[in-house]
N, C-alpha and C positions, 0 to 999 in steps of 0.2 A: 509501220506498226507502232502503236502508242507504247510508251514505256510501261512496264508492269510495276505496280506498286504493291508492296506487301505490308502486313501488320508490323513486321520488324522495322521496315522503313519509317513507320510512324512512331517508333520508339518503344514498341512492346515486343519482347522476345519470348515467345511461348516455349521454345525449346530450352532456353536458359532457366525459365521458371520450373519446368518439369524436372530438369536436372537438380535444381535446388531442393525440390520436395523429396526426391530420392535420397539426396545426401543427408538430410536431417532425420530420416526415419529412425536410425539407431538412437539419436538423442531423445526423440519423442517416446520411443518404446521404453526407454529407461524410466519413464514416469508412470507407466501403467500400473494400476492397482486392480484388485479383484472387481469385476464388473465391466471392464472395458471390452467391447466387442469390435472386431475388425481392426484395421490399421489405418493410419493416416493416408489420405489420398482418395477416400470415398467421398461421395457427395455430402454426406452428413456423418458426424461422429456419433457413435452409439454407446450407450452405457446401460447395463442391466442393474436396476436399483436393488433387486432382491428384496421385494417388499415383505417377504416372509420373515426377514430379520428385524422388522419394525412392527410396532403395535399400531401407530397412527402417524405415519411419516408426513412431514411437511417439507417441500423443497424451498430453499432460500437461494436467491440469485442476486448478483451484483455486477455492475459494469463500471469501468473506470479507465483512465489513462494516466500518464505521468506528467502531463502539462509541459511547460517549457524547460523542465529539467533535461529534456531531449537536447536542447541547445548546448548544454554543458558536455554531454556525451559526444556530440558532433564536434565541438571545439577541441576536445581532447583526443578525438579519433579513437575513443575507447567505448566499445559497445557491448561488452560482456556482462555488465551489471544492470543495465537499464531494464532488462527483462525481469530481474528480481523485484525491482520497484513495481513493475506492472502487476505481477502476481500479488505482491503485498497489499497494494491498494485495493484490490478486489477481495482477496481471501480474508484480510483483517475486517472488512466490512460485513462479512457474513458470520464469522466466528463470534462476533459480539452478540449474536442472537442465539449462540449455543450450537450453531450448525457446523457439522463436519464437512469440509470441502470435498467434493467428489471429482468433478472434472472442470477443465479450463479450456477456453478457446481464445485465440489471439487474432488481431487484425493488424497487419503491417503494410503500410503504403509508402512507396518510393517513386520518385520521378523516373529513375531507371534502376532496375534491380541490380544490386551489388551482392552477389552470392556470399562473398567473404563477410561483409558487414551483416547481412541477414542471418548468416549462420551464427555469428557471435551473439546477436540479439536472441535468437532461439535458444542458444546455450544458456543464456541468463534466465530465460523463461522456464526452461526445464529444471534449472537449479532451484528457482523459486517454487516450482510445483512440488519438487521433492521435499522442500522445507514445509510446505503447506499441506502435504499428504494428499495431493490431488493429481489427476492424470491430465496431461495435455492430449486431447483427443481430436483436435482439428483446428482449423484457422483459415485465414485468407492472406495471401501475399499479392498485393496489387501494384502493378506498374502504372503510374499516372503521369506521363509526360505533359508538361504544361501546367500542372497543378502544383507540383513540388519542384523547388530549385535543385540543381545538382548537389548531391550530398545530403539533402534534407530528407527526413522521413517522419511518419507519424505512427503511433502505436496505441492500440486499445486492447482491453482484455475483458473477458466475460467468465464468471465462475458460477457454478451451481453446487449447492451443498444440501444436506438433509439434517433434520432435527425432529425428534418426537414432539408432537403437538403440545403435550403437557410439560415439555422441557424448554419451550421457547423462552428466551430471555428478552424482555421488552421494557424493563424498568418499573413495571407496575408494582413490584414487591418492595421497592425502595421505601424506607421509612426513616423517620426522625431518629437520630442517634447512630445511623449507619456511617461507616468510615469510607473515605475515598482513598484508594491506593493507586498511585501512578506508577506505570512501568516505563523505564528509561527508553528514550528514543536512541537510534543510532546516529542521529544527526538531523538535518533538515527534512529528511524523508522526501516527499515529492510534492510539497506545497509551498507557495510563496515565491517561486522562482522568477516570476516576472518582476517582482520588487527587488529580489536579489540581483538580477541582471542589470536593472536600472541603476541601483546604487553602486555596485562594484565595477561593472564593465562600462556603463555609459557615463556615469558621473565621475568616477575615480580612475577610469581608464586602466583598471587592473587586467591582468591576463591570467589564464588558468594555470600557467606554469610559474607564476610569481610565488616566491617563498614568503610565507606570512609567519613571522615569529610567534604571534599570538596563537596560531593554529598548529604550530609544530610541523609545518610542511607546506607543500604546494597548495594553492587555493583550490585548484580543480579537484585534487584528491579529496579534500574535505567536502566540497559541494556534491561530488558524485557518490559519496557513501550510500550504499543501497538501503532502502527502507527495511526496518526490522519486521520480520514476520512472527506474529504472536500466536499462531495456531497451536503449536505444540504445547505451549505453556497454558493457554486457556483450556484446551481440552483435558489436559492433565488435572488442572484445578477443579474442573467440573465433575470429575469422577468422585471427588470427596467433599466438595464445599458447595453450598447453595449461594452462588453469586447473585446478588439482587439486580445488578445492572452492569453492563460493560459498554464502554464508549471508545471508538477509534478516533484519535485526535488528528484530524486532517485540516483542510482549509477551514478557517474560522477559529482554530485553536480550541483550548478549553472553554473559552468564552462562549462560543456558539454551539459547540458540539455536546458538551455535557448536559445543557438544558434540554436537549432533544430526548433524553431518556428519563427526565425527572417528572414525577407526578406533580400536578399543579399545587399541591399542598406543601411541597418540599422546596427548600432552597439549599444550594450547595455553597459552602463557605470554603474557599481555597486559600491556604496559607502560602504566600508567595516565596517565603524563605525556607520552605520545607524540603526542597530538592535542589541538587546542584544543576545550574544552568550551564550547558556546554559553551566553550569559548566562542563558537561560531555565531551564537546569538548576540553576545556582547559586541562582537566585532561588527556585525550588521547594524546593531542599534547605534553604535558610536559613529561608524562611517556614514550612515544614512540620516543621522539625527532623527531617528524614528521614535515617536512617542511610545511610552510604555503600553498604553491601551491598544495601540496599533500593533505592537509586537505580540501582545497576548492574543489578539484576534486574527493575526495573519499566520503565525508560526506555532509549532508545537512546543517550542521553548524547552525541549528536553524530555517531555512526557508524550510518549507515542500511544499509550493505551491507558484508560482509567477503569478501575474496578470499583464497584460499590458493594460492600460486604457488611454484615452485622458485626458489631463490635466484638462479639464472642469469638469470631473467626479471624480477627485481624492478625494476631500473632502467628497463628498456624499458616495462614496464607502467605505472610511475609517469609516465613521459614521455608515453605515449599518453593516459593519463587527463587529464593537463594539457591536451593538445590537444583533448580532448573536453569541456572546460570542467567537469571533475569534480575535486574536491579529494581527493587520495589521500594516505594516511599509512601508513607502516610501523608497525603497532601491536603486533606481537608475532611469535612464531615457534613452530614445532612442535618439541617435544623428546620423548624417550622417556618414556612413562608408567610409573611404578613401580607395584607391586602396591598396591591400595587407595588410590592417589592420586586426587584429583579430576581430571576431564577438562580442567578449565580453572582456572588460577590467575592472580591479579593481582600484579604486582610494582611 
């Protein structure tokens, strides 16, 4: 008789995956908000919008990952914060339109399922969901032997939110004289890590456990700081202030992201010395001999979110941000854009 071959022999253990799903149910359930129907484990996650609570609701969605920051988590064998990054990268992208995040789904792929690692990742995702006020209602955990090396994994997320149609923020009301307020980042967030790894690990042969005096601790601890989630602050501000535009500062930095929300007649003038740049960015610049314009276009350089507000609201918005435990800085203003002038300049 020929030998019997099973799916488990090929590297995929269905029983282990089922046990993992059961084990994370309490974590997932802790994120549920009004509107969630059913429980994790169904074919699809269900959410009741409750359209009677809205006049003209518009759904806003986003999907993202955390890039090669995953490599830092793997090198440190610390997986409980990378899920916060995942939620942040998605939720921050929709709250800039004025949308309240409703629900989140994740995709986790491994060569071989490690329940312990996967549970830590999901713990981070649920922590991020609670910060972002959204529910984790489903996802996919895939075992893919032959695609991922032992210990490697990939992570992606998907969020859906809602906003009234007449409350959508798209930058169209930005006008000359408006001020640009930057909200402090918690660190590198989740962009530019391919350059970070090349400079620090490949060129300078540093290790994640190396103590870096300029950073006040181990290198890996600084690199792994989770992305700040701005949902609570933005939704609070929107209750009382007409924000003209909001911009999530991700890959491309202020240089490429802020122009995405500017009317063609407007130019953003950013004052480079108007906010404190965290030491990690100086460290990277100096170790990598990275030109200033490359730094500004690759990293957030200490500003994770930018708000555009009329001058009359500037002081009140800054005061409210202080009450919300957010560091806000007036980093620039909007002026008239002349023909052929770039949409953003630094002074």
